[in-house]
N, CA, C and O atoms as a printed pandas DataFrame, in Angstrom:
     atom_number atom_name residue_name chain_id  residue_number  x_coord  y_coord  z_coord
0              1         N          MET        A               1   94.030   68.884  109.820
1              2        CA          MET        A               1   94.109   69.712  108.620
2              3         C          MET        A               1   92.817   70.491  108.473
3              4         O          MET        A               1   91.726   69.935  108.603
4              5         N          ALA        A               2   92.945   71.758  108.205
5              6        CA          ALA        A               2   91.779   72.590  107.945
6              7         C          ALA        A               2   91.204   72.235  106.582
7              8         O          ALA        A               2   91.843   71.571  105.766
8              9         N          THR        A               3   90.008   72.686  106.367
9             10        CA          THR        A               3   89.404   72.490  105.049
10            11         C          THR        A               3   90.243   73.224  104.016
11            12         O          THR        A               3   90.610   74.382  104.219
12            13         N          ALA        A               4   90.544   72.565  102.925
13            14        CA          ALA        A               4   91.357   73.175  101.870
14            15         C          ALA        A               4   90.628   74.374  101.289
15            16         O          ALA        A               4   89.406   74.377  101.139
16            17         N          THR        A               5   91.411   75.388  100.968
17            18        CA          THR        A               5   90.898   76.617  100.376
18            19         C          THR        A               5   91.270   76.626   98.898
19            20         O          THR        A               5   92.387   76.261   98.531
20            21         N          LEU        A               6   90.336   77.041   98.055
21            22        CA          LEU        A               6   90.611   77.226   96.627
22            23         C          LEU        A               6   90.545   78.711   96.341
23            24         O          LEU        A               6   89.532   79.360   96.602
24            25         N          LYS        A               7   91.631   79.245   95.804
25            26        CA          LYS        A               7   91.712   80.674   95.509
26            27         C          LYS        A               7   92.264   80.856   94.107
27            28         O          LYS        A               7   93.203   80.171   93.700
28            29         N          THR        A               8   91.670   81.787   93.372
29            30        CA          THR        A               8   92.169   82.136   92.048
30            31         C          THR        A               8   92.921   83.449   92.152
31            32         O          THR        A               8   92.388   84.444   92.643
32            33         N          PHE        A               9   94.152   83.447   91.692
33            34        CA          PHE        A               9   94.992   84.642   91.681
34            35         C          PHE        A               9   95.174   85.092   90.240
35            36         O          PHE        A               9   95.555   84.294   89.384
36            37         N          LYS        A              10   94.908   86.347   89.970
37            38        CA          LYS        A              10   95.240   86.919   88.666
38            39         C          LYS        A              10   96.749   87.102   88.635
39            40         O          LYS        A              10   97.353   87.518   89.624
40            41         N          VAL        A              11   97.355   86.790   87.497
41            42        CA          VAL        A              11   98.805   86.853   87.374
42            43         C          VAL        A              11   99.162   87.552   86.069
43            44         O          VAL        A              11   98.611   87.239   85.014
44            45         N          SER        A              12  100.089   88.502   86.152
45            46        CA          SER        A              12  100.584   89.125   84.923
46            47         C          SER        A              12  102.048   88.729   84.740
47            48         O          SER        A              12  102.756   88.426   85.701
48            49         N          GLY        A              13  102.469   88.740   83.506
49            50        CA          GLY        A              13  103.846   88.396   83.182
50            51         C          GLY        A              13  104.006   87.086   82.439
51            52         O          GLY        A              13  105.123   86.715   82.076
52            53         N          PHE        A              14  102.897   86.369   82.204
53            54        CA          PHE        A              14  102.976   85.150   81.405
54            55         C          PHE        A              14  103.290   85.520   79.955
55            56         O          PHE        A              14  102.712   86.462   79.413
56            57         N          HIS        A              15  104.202   84.779   79.333
57            58        CA          HIS        A              15  104.520   84.994   77.920
58            59         C          HIS        A              15  104.147   83.790   77.069
59            60         O          HIS        A              15  104.018   83.896   75.849
60            61         N          CYS        A              16  103.972   82.627   77.731
61            62        CA          CYS        A              16  103.678   81.407   76.992
62            63         C          CYS        A              16  103.152   80.346   77.951
63            64         O          CYS        A              16  103.108   80.558   79.163
64            65         N          THR        A              17  102.755   79.207   77.398
65            66        CA          THR        A              17  102.271   78.128   78.255
66            67         C          THR        A              17  103.393   77.565   79.131
67            68         O          THR        A              17  103.130   77.040   80.213
68            69         N          GLY        A              18  104.626   77.671   78.672
69            70        CA          GLY        A              18  105.754   77.232   79.498
70            71         C          GLY        A              18  105.841   78.037   80.792
71            72         O          GLY        A              18  106.172   77.496   81.847
72            73         N          CYS        A              19  105.539   79.339   80.701
73            74        CA          CYS        A              19  105.525   80.188   81.893
74            75         C          CYS        A              19  104.487   79.681   82.891
75            76         O          CYS        A              19  104.768   79.553   84.083
76            77         N          SER        A              20  103.298   79.398   82.396
77            78        CA          SER        A              20  102.245   78.945   83.305
78            79         C          SER        A              20  102.574   77.560   83.870
79            80         O          SER        A              20  102.270   77.280   85.029
80            81         N          ASP        A              21  103.190   76.698   83.066
81            82        CA          ASP        A              21  103.597   75.379   83.564
82            83         C          ASP        A              21  104.640   75.515   84.676
83            84         O          ASP        A              21  104.565   74.832   85.697
84            85         N          ASN        A              22  105.613   76.406   84.462
85            86        CA          ASN        A              22  106.657   76.621   85.471
86            87         C          ASN        A              22  106.075   77.170   86.767
87            88         O          ASN        A              22  106.476   76.757   87.855
88            89         N          LEU        A              23  105.131   78.099   86.654
89            90        CA          LEU        A              23  104.518   78.654   87.860
90            91         C          LEU        A              23  103.716   77.588   88.591
91            92         O          LEU        A              23  103.786   77.491   89.816
92            93         N          GLY        A              24  102.962   76.795   87.858
93            94        CA          GLY        A              24  102.201   75.720   88.483
94            95         C          GLY        A              24  103.102   74.768   89.251
95            96         O          GLY        A              24  102.765   74.355   90.361
96            97         N          SER        A              25  104.226   74.422   88.682
97            98        CA          SER        A              25  105.188   73.533   89.356
98            99         C          SER        A              25  105.785   74.196   90.590
99           100         O          SER        A              25  105.913   73.563   91.639
100          101         N          ALA        A              26  106.148   75.462   90.467
101          102        CA          ALA        A              26  106.735   76.176   91.609
102          103         C          ALA        A              26  105.756   76.255   92.772
103          104         O          ALA        A              26  106.147   76.105   93.930
104          105         N          LEU        A              27  104.498   76.487   92.467
105          106        CA          LEU        A              27  103.501   76.572   93.533
106          107         C          LEU        A              27  103.208   75.207   94.137
107          108         O          LEU        A              27  103.023   75.094   95.348
108          109         N          THR        A              28  103.165   74.184   93.317
109          110        CA          THR        A              28  102.901   72.838   93.816
110          111         C          THR        A              28  104.001   72.394   94.775
111          112         O          THR        A              28  103.745   71.608   95.687
112          113         N          ASN        A              29  105.211   72.886   94.580
113          114        CA          ASN        A              29  106.329   72.538   95.455
114          115         C          ASN        A              29  106.333   73.326   96.761
115          116         O          ASN        A              29  107.164   73.063   97.631
116          117         N          LEU        A              30  105.433   74.275   96.913
117          118        CA          LEU        A              30  105.324   75.044   98.145
118          119         C          LEU        A              30  104.580   74.209   99.181
119          120         O          LEU        A              30  103.471   73.736   98.929
120          121         N          GLU        A              31  105.194   74.032  100.341
121          122        CA          GLU        A              31  104.581   73.211  101.389
122          123         C          GLU        A              31  103.213   73.778  101.763
123          124         O          GLU        A              31  103.076   74.966  102.055
124          125         N          GLY        A              32  102.208   72.905  101.748
125          126        CA          GLY        A              32  100.848   73.313  102.078
126          127         C          GLY        A              32   99.960   73.496  100.856
127          128         O          GLY        A              32   98.736   73.557  100.973
128          129         N          VAL        A              33  100.589   73.584   99.667
129          130        CA          VAL        A              33   99.806   73.688   98.432
130          131         C          VAL        A              33   99.470   72.274   97.977
131          132         O          VAL        A              33  100.351   71.429   97.821
132          133         N          ILE        A              34   98.205   72.041   97.771
133          134        CA          ILE        A              34   97.723   70.721   97.367
134          135         C          ILE        A              34   97.736   70.595   95.850
135          136         O          ILE        A              34   98.102   69.556   95.300
136          137         N          ARG        A              35   97.330   71.671   95.186
137          138        CA          ARG        A              35   97.239   71.653   93.717
138          139         C          ARG        A              35   97.316   73.082   93.211
139          140         O          ARG        A              35   96.757   73.993   93.822
140          141         N          ALA        A              36   98.004   73.278   92.099
141          142        CA          ALA        A              36   98.068   74.588   91.457
142          143         C          ALA        A              36   97.986   74.381   89.955
143          144         O          ALA        A              36   98.708   73.565   89.383
144          145         N          GLN        A              37   97.095   75.133   89.328
145          146        CA          GLN        A              37   96.953   75.046   87.881
146          147         C          GLN        A              37   96.910   76.454   87.316
147          148         O          GLN        A              37   95.967   77.209   87.550
148          149         N          ALA        A              38   97.952   76.791   86.566
149          150        CA          ALA        A              38   98.051   78.109   85.956
150          151         C          ALA        A              38   97.503   78.064   84.535
151          152         O          ALA        A              38   97.671   77.077   83.819
152          153         N          ASP        A              39   96.852   79.140   84.145
153          154        CA          ASP        A              39   96.252   79.243   82.812
154          155         C          ASP        A              39   96.820   80.476   82.118
155          156         O          ASP        A              39   96.478   81.608   82.458
156          157         N          PHE        A              40   97.694   80.240   81.138
157          158        CA          PHE        A              40   98.349   81.317   80.394
158          159         C          PHE        A              40   97.337   82.251   79.750
159          160         O          PHE        A              40   97.435   83.469   79.904
160          161         N          GLU        A              41   96.369   81.701   79.032
161          162        CA          GLU        A              41   95.416   82.523   78.286
162          163         C          GLU        A              41   94.530   83.363   79.203
163          164         O          GLU        A              41   94.201   84.502   78.869
164          165         N          ALA        A              42   94.145   82.821   80.345
165          166        CA          ALA        A              42   93.291   83.549   81.284
166          167         C          ALA        A              42   94.105   84.480   82.184
167          168         O          ALA        A              42   93.546   85.375   82.817
168          169         N          GLY        A              43   95.417   84.273   82.243
169          170        CA          GLY        A              43   96.259   85.102   83.107
170          171         C          GLY        A              43   95.943   84.900   84.579
171          172         O          GLY        A              43   95.835   85.858   85.345
172          173         N          GLN        A              44   95.796   83.637   84.962
173          174        CA          GLN        A              44   95.453   83.355   86.352
174          175         C          GLN        A              44   95.989   81.994   86.761
175          176         O          GLN        A              44   96.387   81.178   85.930
176          177         N          VAL        A              45   95.985   81.776   88.072
177          178        CA          VAL        A              45   96.361   80.482   88.618
178          179         C          VAL        A              45   95.375   80.127   89.726
179          180         O          VAL        A              45   95.088   80.939   90.606
180          181         N          ASP        A              46   94.865   78.904   89.667
181          182        CA          ASP        A              46   93.978   78.372   90.702
182          183         C          ASP        A              46   94.837   77.561   91.655
183          184         O          ASP        A              46   95.575   76.669   91.236
184          185         N          VAL        A              47   94.735   77.878   92.942
185          186        CA          VAL        A              47   95.561   77.214   93.941
186          187         C          VAL        A              47   94.663   76.652   95.039
187          188         O          VAL        A              47   93.884   77.377   95.658
188          189         N          ARG        A              48   94.787   75.356   95.267
189          190        CA          ARG        A              48   94.104   74.707   96.400
190          191         C          ARG        A              48   95.180   74.469   97.453
191          192         O          ARG        A              48   96.195   73.824   97.189
192          193         N          PHE        A              49   94.940   75.007   98.665
193          194        CA          PHE        A              49   95.962   74.921   99.698
194          195         C          PHE        A              49   95.352   74.745  101.083
195          196         O          PHE        A              49   94.169   75.003  101.304
196          197         N          ASP        A              50   96.194   74.300  102.002
197          198        CA          ASP        A              50   95.817   74.119  103.396
198          199         C          ASP        A              50   96.161   75.416  104.125
199          200         O          ASP        A              50   97.341   75.720  104.302
200          201         N          PRO        A              51   95.151   76.196  104.555
201          202        CA          PRO        A              51   95.421   77.494  105.177
202          203         C          PRO        A              51   96.106   77.391  106.537
203          204         O          PRO        A              51   96.566   78.401  107.069
204          205         N          ASP        A              52   96.182   76.190  107.107
205          206        CA          ASP        A              52   96.934   76.003  108.346
206          207         C          ASP        A              52   98.436   75.899  108.090
207          208         O          ASP        A              52   99.240   76.043  109.010
208          209         N          ARG        A              53   98.806   75.650  106.840
209          210        CA          ARG        A              53  100.211   75.437  106.497
210          211         C          ARG        A              53  100.801   76.514  105.597
211          212         O          ARG        A              53  102.015   76.715  105.582
212          213         N          VAL        A              54   99.952   77.205  104.849
213          214        CA          VAL        A              54  100.433   78.228  103.919
214          215         C          VAL        A              54   99.360   79.305  103.804
215          216         O          VAL        A              54   98.167   79.003  103.840
216          217         N          THR        A              55   99.781   80.555  103.667
217          218        CA          THR        A              55   98.842   81.673  103.567
218          219         C          THR        A              55   98.773   82.182  102.132
219          220         O          THR        A              55   99.600   81.831  101.290
220          221         N          GLU        A              56   97.770   83.015  101.875
221          222        CA          GLU        A              56   97.677   83.657  100.563
222          223         C          GLU        A              56   98.924   84.490  100.295
223          224         O          GLU        A              56   99.399   84.543   99.161
224          225         N          ASN        A              57   99.459   85.142  101.326
225          226        CA          ASN        A              57  100.676   85.938  101.152
226          227         C          ASN        A              57  101.867   85.069  100.781
227          228         O          ASN        A              57  102.723   85.488  100.002
228          229         N          ASP        A              58  101.928   83.851  101.338
229          230        CA          ASP        A              58  102.990   82.915  100.954
230          231         C          ASP        A              58  102.877   82.551   99.477
231          232         O          ASP        A              58  103.880   82.490   98.766
232          233         N          VAL        A              59  101.654   82.310   99.025
233          234        CA          VAL        A              59  101.419   81.974   97.620
234          235         C          VAL        A              59  101.833   83.142   96.733
235          236         O          VAL        A              59  102.512   82.951   95.724
236          237         N          LYS        A              60  101.425   84.350   97.110
237          238        CA          LYS        A              60  101.799   85.536   96.325
238          239         C          LYS        A              60  103.314   85.727   96.296
239          240         O          LYS        A              60  103.874   86.109   95.268
240          241         N          ALA        A              61  103.971   85.463   97.414
241          242        CA          ALA        A              61  105.435   85.589   97.461
242          243         C          ALA        A              61  106.088   84.595   96.508
243          244         O          ALA        A              61  107.070   84.930   95.847
244          245         N          ARG        A              62  105.558   83.383   96.429
245          246        CA          ARG        A              62  106.110   82.379   95.516
246          247         C          ARG        A              62  105.857   82.797   94.063
247          248         O          ARG        A              62  106.709   82.586   93.200
248          249         N          ILE        A              63  104.690   83.386   93.794
249          250        CA          ILE        A              63  104.405   83.871   92.440
250          251         C          ILE        A              63  105.445   84.930   92.059
251          252         O          ILE        A              63  106.006   84.890   90.964
252          253         N          ARG        A              64  105.696   85.874   92.966
253          254        CA          ARG        A              64  106.695   86.924   92.701
254          255         C          ARG        A              64  108.092   86.319   92.519
255          256         O          ARG        A              64  108.827   86.708   91.611
256          257         N          ALA        A              65  108.451   85.371   93.381
257          258        CA          ALA        A              65  109.764   84.740   93.296
258          259         C          ALA        A              65  109.955   83.969   91.989
259          260         O          ALA        A              65  111.080   83.728   91.553
260          261         N          SER        A              66  108.849   83.595   91.384
261          262        CA          SER        A              66  108.889   82.884   90.100
262          263         C          SER        A              66  108.937   83.839   88.917
263          264         O          SER        A              66  108.988   83.400   87.768
264          265         N          GLY        A              67  108.922   85.148   89.186
265          266        CA          GLY        A              67  109.078   86.152   88.126
266          267         C          GLY        A              67  107.783   86.713   87.586
267          268         O          GLY        A              67  107.772   87.315   86.512
268          269         N          PHE        A              68  106.679   86.529   88.314
269          270        CA          PHE        A              68  105.378   87.007   87.862
270          271         C          PHE        A              68  104.789   87.949   88.908
271          272         O          PHE        A              68  105.266   88.020   90.040
272          273         N          ASP        A              69  103.757   88.660   88.513
273          274        CA          ASP        A              69  103.107   89.615   89.425
274          275         C          ASP        A              69  101.697   89.171   89.743
275          276         O          ASP        A              69  100.856   89.081   88.848
276          277         N          PRO        A              70  101.425   88.887   91.027
277          278        CA          PRO        A              70  100.034   88.599   91.400
278          279         C          PRO        A              70   99.261   89.906   91.469
279          280         O          PRO        A              70   99.699   90.851   92.126
280          281         N          ASP        A              71   98.127   89.970   90.806
281          282        CA          ASP        A              71   97.318   91.198   90.807
282          283         C          ASP        A              71   96.341   91.174   91.956
283          284         O          ASP        A              71   95.570   92.117   92.130
């Protein structure tokens, strides 16, 4: 396993804390993501992932598939 990468993605489209909770869960279920914590008020999500198993583009695709826009 490569060293885990921590990346913060700006996200638009959050309407409430439920939105950020749903996004965090969707990202955590993505293979290779170790931890994801979305913050409604900050409009961002912090994602710790294994870059050998998942790419930043994969994370962004999951954000889009969840109904949000990665900036």
